[in-house]
LOLOGU-362086 format. One record per residue: z, y, x negated of N, C-alpha, C in turn. Coordinates in steps of 0.2 Angstrom, whole numbers, plus 2048, in hexadecimal, padded with zeros to 3 digits. Each point is the difference from the previous one (the first is absolute). Layout:
<rs>
{{Z Y X} {Z Y X} {Z Y X}},
...
</rs>
This chain:
<rs>
{{416 4FB 7BD} {800 7F8 7FD} {7FB 800 7FC}},
{{800 7FB 7FB} {7FC 7FF 7FB} {7F9 800 802}},
{{7FB 802 7FA} {7F9 7FF 802} {7FE 7F9 802}},
{{7FC 800 806} {7FE 7F9 804} {7F9 801 801}},
{{7FD 7FB 802} {7F9 7FF 803} {801 7FD 806}},
{{7FC 803 805} {801 7FF 807} {7FB 7F9 801}},
{{802 7FB 803} {7FE 7FA 801} {7FE 7FF 808}},
{{804 803 805} {7FE 7FF 807} {805 804 804}},
{{7FF 7FF 806} {804 802 806} {800 7FC 805}},
{{804 7FB 803} {801 7FC 805} {806 801 805}},
{{800 801 805} {803 801 806} {806 806 7FE}},
{{7FD 805 7FC} {802 806 800} {803 800 7F8}},
{{800 7FB 7FD} {805 800 7FA} {7FB 7FF 7F9}},
{{801 804 7FB} {7FB 7FF 7FA} {802 7FC 7FB}},
{{7FB 7FC 7FD} {802 7FD 7FB} {7FC 803 7F9}},
{{804 7FE 7FC} {7FE 804 7F9} {802 7FC 7FA}},
{{7FC 801 7FB} {803 7FD 7FA} {802 805 7FA}},
{{804 7FD 7FB} {801 805 7FA} {7FE 7FB 7FB}},
{{7FB 801 7FD} {7FE 7FB 7FB} {7FF 7F9 804}},
{{804 7FB 7FE} {800 7F9 803} {805 7FF 805}},
{{805 805 801} {804 7FF 805} {7FF 803 807}},
{{801 7FC 805} {7FE 800 807} {806 805 804}},
{{7FD 805 803} {807 804 804} {7FC 800 808}},
{{805 800 804} {7FE 801 807} {805 805 803}},
{{7FD 805 804} {804 805 803} {806 7FD 805}},
{{806 802 800} {805 7FF 805} {7FE 801 806}},
{{801 7FC 805} {7FE 800 806} {803 806 804}},
{{807 800 7FE} {804 805 802} {7FF 808 7FF}},
{{7FE 801 7F9} {7FF 806 7FE} {7FA 801 7FC}},
{{7FB 804 803} {7F9 801 7FC} {802 803 7F9}},
{{7FD 7FF 7FB} {800 803 7FA} {805 7FC 7FC}},
{{804 7FC 802} {804 7FC 7FC} {7FE 7F9 7FE}},
{{7FF 7FD 7FA} {7FD 7FB 7FD} {805 7FB 7FF}},
{{800 7FA 801} {803 7FB 7FD} {7FC 7FB 7FC}},
{{802 7FD 7FB} {7FD 7FB 7FA} {7FF 7FA 805}},
{{7FA 7FD 801} {800 7F9 803} {7FE 7FB 7FC}},
{{7FD 801 7FA} {7FE 7FA 7FB} {7FB 802 7FB}},
{{7FF 7FC 7FB} {7FC 802 7FA} {7FA 7FB 7FF}},
{{7FA 803 7FF} {7FA 7FB 7FF} {801 7FD 7FA}},
{{7FF 7FA 7FD} {801 7FD 7FB} {7FA 802 7FB}},
{{800 7FD 7FA} {7FC 800 7FB} {7FD 7F9 800}},
{{7FB 7FF 802} {7FE 7F9 800} {7FC 7FE 7FA}},
{{7FE 805 7FB} {7FC 7FE 7F9} {805 7FB 7FC}},
{{7FD 7FD 7FB} {801 7FE 7FB} {7FF 802 7FA}},
{{804 7FE 7FA} {7FF 803 7F9} {7FC 806 7FF}},
{{7FB 802 7FC} {7FF 807 7FF} {7FF 804 806}},
{{7FC 7FC 806} {7FE 803 805} {807 803 804}},
{{805 7FC 7FF} {806 802 803} {803 807 7FD}},
{{800 800 7FA} {802 806 7FD} {7FC 806 801}},
{{7F9 7FF 801} {7FB 806 802} {802 801 807}},
{{801 7FD 805} {801 800 806} {807 804 801}},
{{805 7FE 7FC} {807 803 800} {800 808 7FD}},
{{7FB 801 7FC} {7FF 807 7FE} {7FC 803 805}},
{{7FD 7FE 805} {7FB 804 805} {805 800 806}},
{{805 7FC 801} {804 800 807} {807 802 801}},
{{803 800 7F9} {808 7FF 800} {803 806 7FD}},
{{806 802 802} {803 806 7FD} {804 7FC 7FA}},
{{801 804 7FA} {7FE 807 7FF} {7F9 801 7FC}},
{{7FC 7FA 800} {7FA 801 7FD} {7F9 803 804}},
{{801 7FF 806} {7FB 803 804} {800 808 800}},
{{807 803 801} {800 806 800} {7FE 804 7F9}},
{{801 7FD 7FC} {7FF 803 7F9} {7F8 7FF 7FF}},
{{7FD 7FB 801} {7F9 7FF 800} {7FD 807 805}},
{{802 800 806} {7FE 806 804} {800 807 7FD}},
{{805 801 7FC} {800 807 7FC} {7FA 801 7FC}},
{{7FD 7FB 7FE} {7FA 800 7FC} {7FA 800 804}},
{{7FF 7FB 805} {7F9 7FF 803} {801 804 807}},
{{806 800 803} {800 803 807} {804 7FA 805}},
{{801 802 805} {803 7FB 805} {7FB 7FB 802}},
{{801 7FA 800} {7FC 7FB 804} {804 7FA 803}},
{{7FC 7FC 805} {804 7FB 804} {7FF 7FA 7FC}},
{{806 7FC 801} {800 7F9 7FE} {800 7FB 805}},
{{7FF 802 807} {800 7FB 804} {7FF 803 808}},
{{7FF 7FC 804} {7FF 801 808} {805 7FB 804}},
{{802 802 805} {804 7FD 805} {7FE 801 806}},
{{7FF 7FB 805} {7FE 801 807} {804 7FB 804}},
{{803 804 805} {806 7FB 806} {7FA 7FE 805}},
{{801 7F9 800} {7FC 7FD 805} {804 7FE 806}},
{{806 800 800} {806 7FF 805} {807 802 7FD}},
{{804 800 805} {808 802 7FD} {800 7FC 7FA}},
{{7FF 7F9 800} {803 7FB 7FA} {7FB 7FF 7FC}},
{{7F9 802 802} {7FA 7FE 7FA} {7FD 805 7FE}},
{{800 7FF 7F9} {7FC 807 7FC} {7FB 7FC 7FC}},
{{7FC 804 7FD} {7FB 7FE 7FA} {800 806 7FC}},
{{7FE 7FE 7FA} {800 805 7FA} {7FA 7FE 7FC}},
{{7FF 805 7FB} {7FB 7FE 7FB} {803 804 7FA}},
{{800 7FD 7FA} {801 804 7FA} {7FD 7FC 7FA}},
{{7FB 805 7FE} {7FB 7FD 7FA} {7FC 7FA 803}},
{{7FF 7FA 7FE} {7FC 7FC 803} {802 7FA 804}},
{{807 802 802} {803 7FB 805} {802 803 807}},
{{7FF 7FB 803} {801 801 808} {806 7FD 802}},
{{806 803 803} {805 7FE 802} {802 800 807}},
{{805 7FC 801} {802 800 808} {808 7FF 800}},
{{803 803 805} {807 7FF 802} {801 7FF 806}},
{{805 7FB 801} {802 7FF 808} {806 800 801}},
{{804 806 7FC} {808 801 803} {7FF 808 7FF}},
{{7FC 803 801} {801 808 802} {7FE 802 7F9}},
{{7FD 7FE 7FA} {800 803 7F9} {805 7FE 7FC}},
{{805 7FC 801} {806 800 7FB} {7FD 7FA 7FA}},
{{7FC 7FB 803} {7FE 7FC 7FB} {7F8 7FF 801}},
{{7FC 7FE 7FA} {7F9 800 800} {7FE 7FA 7FD}},
{{7F9 7FD 802} {7FD 7FA 7FD} {7F9 803 800}},
{{7FD 7FD 7FA} {7F9 802 7FE} {7FC 7FA 804}},
{{7FC 802 805} {7FB 7FC 804} {7F9 800 7FD}},
{{7FE 804 7FB} {7F9 800 7FF} {7FF 804 7FA}},
{{7FB 800 7FC} {7FF 804 7FB} {7F9 803 802}},
{{800 807 7FE} {7F9 804 800} {7FD 800 7FB}},
{{7F9 804 800} {7FC 800 7FA} {804 803 7FA}},
{{7FD 7FD 7FB} {802 802 7F9} {801 808 7FF}},
{{7FA 804 803} {800 806 7FD} {803 805 806}},
{{804 7FD 805} {804 803 803} {804 805 7FE}},
{{802 807 802} {803 805 7FC} {808 7FF 802}},
{{805 804 7FD} {806 7FF 801} {803 7FF 808}},
{{7FC 804 805} {801 7FF 806} {7FF 7F9 805}},
{{7FA 7FD 7FC} {7FE 7FA 803} {7FA 802 805}},
{{800 803 804} {7FC 802 804} {801 807 804}},
{{7FC 803 803} {801 807 802} {805 7FF 807}},
{{804 805 800} {805 800 806} {7FC 800 807}},
{{7FA 802 800} {7FC 7FF 806} {7FD 7F9 801}},
{{801 7FB 7FB} {7FB 7FA 7FF} {804 7FA 804}},
{{806 802 805} {803 7FA 803} {801 802 807}},
{{7FF 7FC 806} {802 802 806} {801 7FA 804}},
{{805 801 806} {801 7FB 804} {7FB 800 806}},
{{7FD 7FB 801} {7FB 800 805} {7FF 7F9 805}},
{{800 801 806} {800 7FA 804} {804 7FA 7FE}},
{{807 801 7FE} {804 7FC 7FE} {7FF 7FC 7FA}},
{{7FC 804 7FB} {7FF 7FE 7F9} {801 805 7FC}},
{{801 7FF 7F9} {801 806 7FB} {7F9 7FF 7FC}},
{{7FC 805 7FF} {7FB 800 7FB} {801 804 7FB}},
{{7FC 7FE 7FA} {801 805 7FA} {7F9 7FF 7FC}},
{{7FF 806 7FE} {7F9 801 7FC} {802 802 7F9}},
{{7FD 7FB 7FB} {801 800 7FA} {7FD 806 7FD}},
{{803 803 7FA} {7FE 806 7FC} {7FF 7FE 7F9}},
{{7FB 7FD 7FD} {800 7FF 7FA} {7FC 806 7FC}},
{{802 802 7FB} {7FE 805 7FC} {7FA 7FF 7FC}},
{{7FF 7FB 7FF} {7F9 7FE 7FB} {7FA 7FF 804}},
{{7FA 7FF 7FE} {7F9 801 803} {7FE 7FA 801}},
{{803 7FA 7FE} {7FD 7FA 800} {803 7FC 806}},
{{808 800 801} {802 7FC 805} {7FE 802 807}},
{{7FE 7FA 804} {7FF 802 807} {806 7FF 804}},
{{802 807 804} {806 800 804} {800 7FD 805}},
{{807 7FD 803} {7FF 7FC 806} {804 803 806}},
{{800 7FF 806} {804 802 805} {804 7F9 801}},
{{807 801 800} {804 7FA 801} {803 800 807}},
{{803 7FA 802} {803 802 809} {806 7FB 7FF}},
{{806 802 802} {806 7FB 800} {802 7FF 808}},
{{801 7FA 802} {803 800 808} {806 7FF 800}},
{{804 800 7FA} {807 7FE 801} {804 807 7FC}},
{{7FE 805 801} {804 806 7FE} {800 800 7F9}},
{{7FA 7FF 7FD} {801 801 7F9} {801 7FA 7FB}},
{{802 7FA 803} {802 7FB 7FC} {7FB 7FB 7FE}},
{{7FB 800 803} {7FA 7FC 7FD} {7FA 804 801}},
{{7FA 7FF 7FC} {7FA 805 801} {7FA 7FC 800}},
{{7FB 803 803} {7F9 7FC 7FF} {7FB 805 7FF}},
{{7FB 7FF 7FE} {7F9 804 7FF} {7FD 800 806}},
{{7FF 807 802} {7FC 801 807} {7F8 800 7FD}},
{{7FF 804 7FB} {7FA 801 7FE} {800 804 7FA}},
{{7FB 7FF 7FB} {7FE 803 7FB} {7FC 807 801}},
{{801 804 7FB} {7FB 807 801} {7FC 801 7FA}},
{{7FB 7FC 7FF} {7FB 802 7FA} {7FE 806 800}},
{{7FE 804 7FB} {7FC 806 7FF} {805 806 801}},
{{806 7FE 801} {805 806 800} {805 800 7FA}},
{{803 804 7FF} {805 800 7FB} {807 7FE 801}},
{{802 803 806} {807 7FE 803} {800 802 808}},
{{805 7FE 803} {801 802 808} {805 806 7FF}},
{{7FE 806 804} {805 805 801} {805 7FF 804}},
{{7FE 7FE 807} {804 800 806} {7FE 7FB 804}},
{{806 7FC 803} {7FE 7FC 806} {805 802 805}},
{{7FC 802 807} {805 804 804} {7FD 7FD 807}},
{{805 800 805} {800 7FE 807} {7FF 806 804}},
{{7FB 800 803} {7FD 806 805} {805 800 806}},
{{805 805 801} {805 7FF 807} {7FB 800 806}},
{{7FB 802 800} {7FD 801 807} {7FA 7FA 801}},
{{7FF 7FC 7FA} {7FB 7FB 802} {803 7F9 7FE}},
{{805 800 7FD} {803 7FA 7FC} {7FA 7FC 7FB}},
{{7FC 804 7FD} {7FB 7FE 7FB} {803 801 7F9}},
{{7FE 7FB 7FC} {803 802 7F9} {7FA 803 7FC}},
{{802 806 7FC} {7FC 804 7FD} {801 800 7F8}},
{{7FA 800 7FC} {802 7FF 7F9} {7FA 806 7FC}},
{{805 802 7FC} {7FB 805 7FB} {800 7FD 7F9}},
{{7FB 802 7FD} {7FE 7FD 7F9} {7FE 806 7FC}},
{{800 7FF 7F9} {7FD 804 7FB} {7FE 7FC 7FA}},
{{7FD 804 7FA} {7FF 808 801} {7FA 803 7FE}},
{{7FC 7FC 7FC} {7F9 802 800} {7FC 802 806}},
{{7FB 803 801} {7FC 801 806} {800 7FB 804}},
{{7FD 7F9 7FC} {7FD 7FB 803} {807 7FC 802}},
{{805 801 7FE} {806 7FD 801} {804 803 806}},
{{7FE 805 802} {804 804 805} {7FE 7FF 807}},
{{806 7FC 803} {7FE 7FE 807} {806 801 806}},
{{7FE 801 805} {806 800 805} {7FD 7FC 806}},
{{804 7FA 801} {7FE 7FB 806} {805 7FE 804}},
{{7FF 7FB 804} {805 7FD 803} {7FF 7F8 7FF}},
{{805 7FD 800} {800 7F8 7FF} {800 7FD 808}},
{{7FA 7FC 801} {7FF 7FF 807} {7FE 7F8 7FF}},
{{805 7FB 803} {7FE 7F9 7FF} {800 7FE 7F9}},
{{804 802 7FB} {800 7FF 7FA} {7FA 803 7FC}},
{{7FB 804 802} {7FC 803 7FD} {800 808 7FF}},
{{7FD 803 7FB} {802 806 7FE} {7FA 803 804}},
{{802 804 805} {7FA 804 803} {800 808 7FE}},
{{7FA 801 7FC} {801 807 7FD} {7FE 805 806}},
{{804 806 7FF} {7FF 806 805} {7FC 804 7FD}},
{{802 802 7F9} {7FB 804 7FC} {803 800 7F8}},
{{7FB 802 7FB} {802 800 7FA} {7F9 801 7FC}},
{{801 7FE 7F9} {7FB 802 7FB} {801 806 7FC}},
{{804 805 803} {800 806 7FC} {807 803 800}},
{{802 805 7FC} {808 802 7FF} {802 802 806}},
{{7FB 803 806} {803 802 806} {804 7FB 803}},
{{7FE 7FA 7FE} {803 7F9 804} {805 7FE 7FB}},
{{802 803 7FB} {806 7FE 7FC} {806 802 801}},
{{804 7FD 804} {806 802 804} {806 7FB 7FF}},
{{806 802 7FF} {805 7FD 800} {804 7FE 806}},
{{804 805 804} {804 7FE 805} {7FB 803 805}},
{{7FF 7FD 806} {7FD 802 807} {805 803 804}},
{{7FE 805 804} {805 802 806} {7FC 7FE 807}},
{{804 7FE 804} {7FC 7FE 807} {802 805 805}},
{{7FC 803 805} {801 803 806} {7FC 7FC 806}},
{{802 801 806} {7FC 7FD 805} {7F8 800 800}},
{{7FE 806 7FE} {7F9 801 800} {7FC 801 7F9}},
{{804 7FE 7FA} {7FE 801 7FA} {803 7FB 7FB}},
{{7FD 800 7FA} {803 7FE 7FA} {800 805 7FB}},
{{804 801 7FC} {800 806 7FC} {801 7FE 7F8}},
{{7FE 803 7FB} {802 7FF 7F9} {7FF 805 7FC}},
{{803 801 7FA} {7FD 805 7FA} {7FE 7FC 7FB}},
{{7FB 802 7FC} {7FD 7FD 7FB} {804 7FF 7FA}},
{{7FF 7FC 7FD} {805 7FD 7FA} {7FB 801 7FA}},
{{7FE 806 7FD} {7FA 800 7FB} {802 807 7FD}},
{{804 7FE 7F9} {802 806 7FD} {7FB 804 7FC}},
{{7FA 7FC 800} {7FB 803 7FB} {7FB 803 806}},
{{800 800 806} {7FC 803 804} {801 808 801}},
{{7FC 804 800} {802 807 800} {804 802 806}},
{{800 7FD 805} {804 801 806} {801 7F9 804}},
{{807 800 802} {803 7F9 803} {800 802 808}},
{{7FA 7FD 803} {801 802 808} {804 7FC 804}},
{{803 803 804} {804 7FC 806} {7FA 7FF 806}},
{{7FF 7F9 801} {7FC 7FE 804} {803 7FD 807}},
{{7FC 802 806} {801 7FC 806} {7FB 7FC 802}},
{{800 7FA 803} {7FB 7FD 802} {803 7FD 807}},
{{7FD 803 805} {800 7FF 807} {7FF 7F8 802}},
{{804 7FE 803} {800 7F8 803} {7F9 7FF 803}},
{{7FD 805 803} {7F9 7FE 803} {7FB 800 7FB}},
{{801 801 7F9} {7FC 7FE 7FA} {801 7F9 7FE}},
{{805 7FC 801} {802 7FC 7FC} {7FB 7FA 801}},
{{7FD 7FF 805} {7FC 7FA 801} {7F8 802 7FE}},
{{7FF 806 7FE} {7FA 802 7FF} {7FE 7FD 7F9}},
{{7F9 7FF 7FE} {7FE 7FD 7F9} {802 805 7FB}},
{{7FF 806 801} {802 806 7F9} {805 805 804}},
{{805 7FE 801} {806 804 803} {800 807 7FB}},
{{801 806 803} {7FF 806 7FD} {808 804 800}},
{{804 800 7FB} {807 803 801} {7FE 809 800}},
{{805 802 802} {7FF 808 801} {806 803 7FB}},
{{7FE 805 7FC} {806 803 7FB} {803 805 804}},
{{806 800 801} {804 804 804} {806 804 7FB}},
{{7FF 7FE 7FA} {803 805 7FA} {7FF 7FE 7F9}},
{{801 803 7FC} {7FF 800 7F9} {806 801 7FC}},
{{801 7FB 7FB} {806 802 7FB} {7FF 800 7F9}},
{{804 801 7FB} {7FF 800 7FB} {802 7FB 7FB}},
{{803 7FB 803} {802 7F9 7FD} {7FF 7FB 803}},
{{800 7F9 7FD} {7FE 7FB 804} {806 7FE 804}},
{{7FE 7FD 807} {806 7FF 805} {802 7F8 7FF}},
{{806 7FF 800} {803 7F9 800} {803 7FF 806}},
{{805 804 803} {803 7FC 805} {800 805 806}},
{{800 7FB 805} {800 803 807} {806 7FE 805}},
{{802 805 804} {805 7FE 805} {7FE 803 808}},
{{802 7FD 805} {7FE 803 806} {806 800 805}},
{{800 805 805} {806 801 804} {7FE 803 807}},
{{802 7FD 805} {7FF 803 807} {806 805 801}},
{{7FC 806 801} {806 806 801} {7FD 803 807}},
{{804 800 806} {7FD 805 805} {7F9 7FF 803}},
{{7FF 7F9 800} {7F9 7FE 802} {7FA 800 7FB}},
{{803 803 7FA} {7F9 800 7FB} {802 7FC 7FB}},
{{7FB 7FD 7FD} {801 7FC 7FB} {7FE 804 7F8}},
{{805 7FF 7FC} {800 804 7FA} {7FE 7FC 7FA}},
{{7FD 802 7FD} {7FE 7FC 7F9} {802 803 7FA}},
{{804 7FE 7FB} {803 803 7FA} {7FD 7FD 7FA}},
{{7FD 803 7FC} {7FC 7FD 7FA} {803 804 7FA}},
{{801 7FB 7FA} {803 804 7F9} {7FA 7FD 7FB}},
{{800 805 7FC} {7FB 800 7FA} {805 7FF 7FA}},
{{7FC 7FD 7FB} {803 7FF 7F9} {7FD 805 7FB}},
{{803 800 7FB} {7FF 803 7F9} {7FF 7FC 7FB}},
{{7F9 7FE 7FE} {7FE 7FA 7FC} {7FD 802 7F9}},
{{805 800 7FB} {7FD 803 7F8} {7FC 7FB 7FE}},
{{7FC 802 7FB} {7FD 7FA 7FB} {7F9 7FF 804}},
{{7FD 7FA 7FF} {7F9 7FF 802} {800 7FB 804}},
{{7FB 7FE 803} {7FF 7FB 806} {7FB 7FA 7FE}},
{{802 7FB 7FE} {7FB 7FA 7FC} {7FA 800 804}},
{{801 801 807} {7FA 7FE 804} {7FC 806 801}},
{{802 806 7FD} {7FB 806 802} {7FA 800 7FB}},
{{7FB 803 803} {7FA 800 7FD} {800 803 7F9}},
{{7FB 7FE 7FB} {801 803 7FA} {7FF 808 7FF}},
{{804 802 7FE} {800 809 7FE} {804 803 806}},
{{804 7FC 804} {805 802 804} {805 804 7FD}},
{{803 806 802} {805 804 7FD} {807 7FC 801}},
{{805 802 7FB} {806 7FE 800} {803 803 805}},
{{805 7FC 804} {803 802 806} {805 807 7FE}},
{{800 805 805} {804 805 7FE} {808 7FF 802}},
{{804 800 7FC} {807 7FE 802} {804 806 801}},
{{7FE 806 801} {803 805 803} {800 802 806}},
{{7FD 7FC 804} {7FF 801 808} {807 7FD 803}},
{{800 800 807} {806 7FF 804} {800 7FA 803}},
{{805 7FC 802} {800 7FB 804} {802 803 807}},
{{7FB 7FF 804} {800 804 807} {802 7FB 805}},
{{803 803 806} {801 7FC 806} {7FE 805 806}},
{{7FB 7FD 802} {7FC 804 806} {801 7FC 806}},
{{7FF 804 807} {801 7FD 807} {7FC 803 804}},
{{7FD 7FC 804} {7FC 803 806} {801 7FA 806}},
{{7FF 804 807} {801 7FC 805} {7F9 7FF 805}},
{{801 7FB 805} {7FA 800 803} {7FF 805 806}},
{{805 805 800} {7FF 806 804} {7FB 804 7FD}},
{{7FE 800 7FA} {7FB 804 7FD} {7F9 7FB 7FF}},
{{802 7FA 801} {7FB 7FB 7FE} {7FF 7FF 7F9}},
{{806 802 7FD} {801 7FF 7F9} {7FD 803 7FB}},
{{7FE 807 803} {7FB 805 7FD} {805 805 7FC}},
{{807 802 803} {805 805 7FE} {804 7FC 7FD}},
{{801 801 7F8} {805 7FC 7FC} {806 806 7FE}},
{{805 7FD 7FF} {806 805 7FD} {801 7FD 7FA}},
{{802 803 7FB} {804 7FD 7F9} {806 800 801}},
{{804 7FB 801} {807 7FF 7FF} {804 801 7FB}},
{{7FC 7FD 7FA} {804 800 7FB} {7FC 800 7F9}},
{{800 803 7FA} {7FD 800 7FA} {804 7FF 7FA}},
{{7FE 7FB 7FC} {805 7FF 7FA} {7FD 7FF 7FA}},
{{801 805 7FA} {7FE 7FF 7FA} {802 7F9 7FD}},
{{7FB 7FD 7FB} {802 7FA 7FD} {806 802 7FA}},
{{804 7FC 800} {805 801 7FA} {7FC 7FE 7FA}},
{{802 805 7FB} {7FD 800 7F9} {805 7FB 7FC}},
{{7FE 7FC 7FC} {805 7FC 7FC} {7FD 801 7F8}},
{{804 7FC 7FC} {800 801 7F9} {7F8 7FE 7FE}},
{{7FC 7FB 803} {7FA 7FE 7FF} {7FA 806 801}},
{{803 806 804} {7FB 805 800} {7FF 804 7F9}},
{{806 800 7FD} {800 804 7F9} {7FE 7FC 7FA}},
{{802 7FA 800} {7FF 7FC 7FA} {7FD 7F9 802}},
{{7FA 7FE 7FF} {7FC 7FA 802} {7FB 7FF 7FB}},
{{802 7FC 7FB} {7FC 7FF 7FA} {7FA 7FC 802}},
{{7FA 802 7FF} {7F9 7FD 802} {7FF 7FE 807}},
{{805 804 804} {7FF 7FF 807} {802 7F9 803}},
{{804 7FB 7FC} {802 7FA 802} {806 800 805}},
{{804 805 802} {805 7FF 804} {7FD 801 807}},
{{801 7FC 805} {7FE 801 807} {804 806 802}},
{{7FD 803 805} {803 806 804} {801 7FF 808}},
{{806 7FF 802} {800 7FE 808} {7FF 806 805}},
{{7FD 7FC 806} {7FE 805 805} {805 803 804}},
{{7FF 805 805} {805 803 804} {7FF 7FE 806}},
{{804 7FE 804} {7FE 7FD 807} {805 802 805}},
{{7FF 800 807} {804 801 805} {800 7FA 805}},
{{805 7FD 7FF} {7FF 7F9 806} {803 802 806}},
{{7FD 7FC 805} {802 803 808} {802 7FB 804}},
{{805 801 804} {801 7FC 805} {801 804 806}},
{{7FE 7FD 807} {803 802 806} {804 7FC 804}},
{{803 804 804} {805 7FD 805} {800 804 808}},
{{7FF 7FD 806} {7FF 803 805} {806 806 801}},
{{806 7FE 7FF} {805 804 802} {802 804 7FA}},
{{7FF 7FF 7F9} {802 805 7FA} {7FB 803 7FD}},
{{7FA 7FE 802} {7FA 804 7FD} {7FD 7FD 7FA}},
{{7FD 804 7FB} {7FD 7FE 7FB} {805 801 7F9}},
{{800 7FB 7FC} {804 801 7FA} {7FB 800 7FA}},
{{801 805 7FC} {7FC 801 7FA} {804 7FE 7FA}},
{{7FE 7FD 7FB} {802 7FE 7F9} {7FD 802 7FB}},
{{801 806 7FD} {7FC 802 7FA} {801 7FC 7FC}},
{{7FC 7FE 7FB} {801 7FC 7FB} {7FD 802 7F8}},
{{803 801 7FC} {7FE 802 7F9} {7FD 808 801}},
{{805 803 803} {7FF 807 801} {804 805 7FD}},
{{7FE 806 7FF} {805 805 7FE} {806 802 803}},
{{800 801 807} {805 800 804} {800 7FB 805}},
{{806 7FE 802} {803 7FB 805} {7FC 7FA 7FE}},
{{801 7FF 7FA} {7FC 7F9 7FE} {806 7FA 802}},
{{7FD 7FB 804} {803 7FB 802} {806 801 806}},
{{7FF 805 803} {804 802 805} {7FC 7FE 808}},
{{805 800 805} {7FE 7FE 806} {800 806 805}},
{{7FA 803 803} {800 806 804} {7FE 7FD 806}},
{{804 801 805} {7FD 800 807} {7FC 806 803}},
{{7FC 7FF 803} {7FD 805 805} {801 7FD 807}},
{{804 803 804} {801 7FE 806} {7FA 801 806}},
{{800 7FD 805} {7FA 801 805} {800 807 803}},
{{806 803 800} {800 808 802} {7FC 803 7FC}},
{{800 7FF 7FA} {7FC 804 7FA} {7F8 800 802}},
{{7FD 7F8 802} {7FA 800 802} {7FE 804 806}},
{{805 800 805} {7FF 803 808} {7FF 807 7FD}},
{{803 803 7FC} {801 807 7FF} {7F9 802 7FC}},
{{7FD 7FB 7FC} {7FA 802 7FD} {7FA 800 805}},
{{801 7FD 806} {7F9 800 804} {7FF 807 802}},
{{803 805 800} {7FF 806 802} {800 806 7FA}},
{{801 7FD 7F9} {800 805 7FB} {7FA 7FF 7FB}},
{{7FF 806 7FD} {7FB 7FF 7FB} {801 7FC 7FA}},
{{7FB 800 7FB} {802 7FC 7FA} {805 803 7FC}},
{{806 7FB 7FF} {805 803 7FD} {802 7FB 7F9}},
{{805 801 7FD} {802 7FC 7FC} {808 7FF 801}},
{{801 7FA 803} {808 7FF 803} {805 7FF 7FA}},
{{7FE 7FD 7FB} {806 7FE 7FA} {7FE 804 7FA}},
{{7F9 802 800} {7FE 804 7FA} {800 7FB 7F9}},
{{800 804 7FA} {7FF 7FC 7FA} {806 7FF 7FD}},
</rs>
């Protein structure tokens, strides 16, 4: 099939997008997708032309040949009929399964092409929560909530002192809402929303700069999202530490790239956690002065560990080189942006974990399913590469 971006998996069926076109897996045949609908271009005048360039065929594929692959939006399925989406600075909702869309709210002016991160929306306690993701350093991001499946929104609270919200997640074991933020040391926080207040678990350094968390019955895990740190640690915080004044997370692994996405799966009585790293070229505007430029020759990796080893034995499932583009060879005065390489993740108890390499030299925009049986086999194996480079 065509190059796609993984949006999620519900009841065993994958949702994906190809630019602004929404696709859903046929319920009777895995791997076969049907066109559901198309996200609109809500902009006007000059902004409309710019958004068309960033999100629509044939302009977006042509631009990607120069700067590399990039996403123009996100879609989340709230129920069979209700979906929400972000594209640029617009928050959209659909009540007919994604066939038609309505703009329900505008996001901060500096929101990127995706609007918010894929990890910035969650369905929790009968409501939908969204964490704003402005890219400037002046806008105060907000946590939004909808009680009617994305049709109307209210502000739950502001987050002064942070650049943006990285994730909003529901803990499957405690039904608490967790939030991660970034990016400078003083704006890196991991905490829980309790009675409308943000209760900080830990923060104040790059060790607490996380995107997506992974939950197990006994611990919360994350990988550092810090491209300028010499190492990105995978950290495990035992739940017994959560209510202590200064909880201390334990380093259980070290990776050579910042960690963005996480997925969890129960197999044979063990809780498996899967993490993926990114390859981010260029510089980080929040990095301390003198920090080196990011190394774009690394790999976007997918690693996994289980509760059987207390998350201390990690297996590399896949590694992907970043795709090179024309901007690598001709970039006058460094004005052209360079896209990062990622591996999106989604988990399903029956099908396993779905990998979606994005802006990679191999398998770019493909959907790769690692079944539960593969994780069961890893329980007794040594460190190995399942998919290779």
